[in-house]
N, C-alpha and C positions, 0 to 999 in steps of 0.2 A: 423794619426791625434789623439790627445789624447782626452780622456773623460775629460770634464771640469765640475766639480760639486762643490757646496758649502756645507759646514757644517755650518749651521746658528743656531741661538738661542739667547736668552737674556743673559745678563751678568751673569757669574758664573753658567751657565746651564751645563757645562761640554764639551763644543765644543772642546777645546784643548785635553782633555782626550780622547774623541772619535777619534779625528783626529790623534793623535799620535799612538793610537792603530791601526787605519787603516793603517798608514804608516808602522809601525813595522811588522804587519801581512802580508801585501801585498808585502813588500820588501822581506820577507822570501820566498814568492812564486815566486819571480823573476821579479815582476813588477817594472818599472821605474817610479818614482813619483816626482812631483814638488809640493811645497806648497807655497801659498801666503796668508798671513794674513793681514786683513784690520784692521785699527784702526781709532778711531774718532779723535785722537790727531793729531795736525799739527805742522810742524816746528821742529820735532824731527830729530836731526842729528845722523846718525848711524856711521859717521866717525868723526874723531877728528878735532876740529877747528884748522886751520892752516895747516892741512895735504894737500898734493897735490890734492887729489880728492875734498876736501872741497874748495880749491882755484879755481879749474876749475868750480865747480858748482856756486860759488860766481861770477865768471867771466861771467856766463850766458850760459854755455854749457847745451843743452837740455838733454844730456845723458853723463854719465861718468862711466867708468868701471875701476875696480882695479883687475888685473890678478896676482895671486900668483901662486906658483908651483902647487897647487891642488885646487884652489878656485877662482871663478870669482864672483865679487860683482858688480852689476849694479845699478846705480842711474839714474832713468829715470823720467823726468818731465812729469807727466801724466795729467797735468792741461789742455792741449789742445787735449787730446786723447778722442774721444767719446767712449762710452761703446762698441758699435759694433766693432770699430777698436781695442779696447783693447782685445776683445776676439780673433780677427784675429791675433793680436800681440802674444798672448799666444799660439795660435795654431802654429804659425811659429817658435817662439823661442823654444817651447817644442815639436816640430814636432815628434821627435823620442821617446817621453815619452808615457807611457800608460795612466797616470792619472795626471791631474792638480787639486789639492785639494785646494779650496779657503776656508779660515776660516773667517766667518763673512758674509759680503756682503748681509745682509738680505733685504736691500732696492733695490737691483738690480732685477727688475721685470723679465727680460728675462733669468736669471740664474737659472738652476735647483738646488733645495736645498734639503738637508736632515736636518730636524729641530730637534735639541736636546731640549727636553722638560725639564723645571725645575719642581720642585715638585708642584708648584701652577699654572702652565701654563694651559690655556684653549685653546684647539685646534681650537674651533670655532672662538674665538676672534682673534687668530693668523691668521687664514685663511681669515678673513675679512680685515686684515691689510696688509698681505704680500702675494705675488704671487709666483707661480711656486714651491710650496712645494710638493715634490714627496714622501717623507717618513717622518713620525714622529717616534722618538725613545726616550727612556729615556737613561740616562747615563749607565744603566746596560744592555742595549740591543746592545752592541757594535758588537756582532757577526752578528746581523741582518743587520747592516750597511755593514759589509764585504760581506755577501751574496748578498745584493742589488747591491753593486758596481761591484762585480765579474760578476754578470749577465749582467749588463750594458756593461762591458768591453767585454764580450763574444759576445754580440749582435753587438757592434761597430766593433769588429774584423771581424765578419761574413759579415756585410754589406760593409766593406771596401775592401773585397777581390776582 
């Protein structure tokens, strides 16, 4: 079962910079990692209008996949999936992965978070507004994030034996 953790923070705090550093560093160490990024935007199509996947989604399919020789793209309608079921879905689809890194997801109370602080962010204000923050870091403390995640991965591996 993978470790599922979010890298959260306000806009332009450095979440993607920290997240890509985590992915690059942990991949070099042999970890298998999935990333899911959330966005506030809606209705963005990542496939082309008129393509077969677009047409299947337009026809009402709840899920559509596009399998290429080296890449699988899934389009899944998540509007009817409750958060608890979404976590179970991630655990199943990424069962053989070590880490599922979610970027954003700051309003998901039950999700453990690493919070990337912007220059003017106040930890106390953030803690009053958001839940389940396990670690605060600045963009310059990327190595601290690696250490934290590796310790959690070691613990998870130990209890799953």
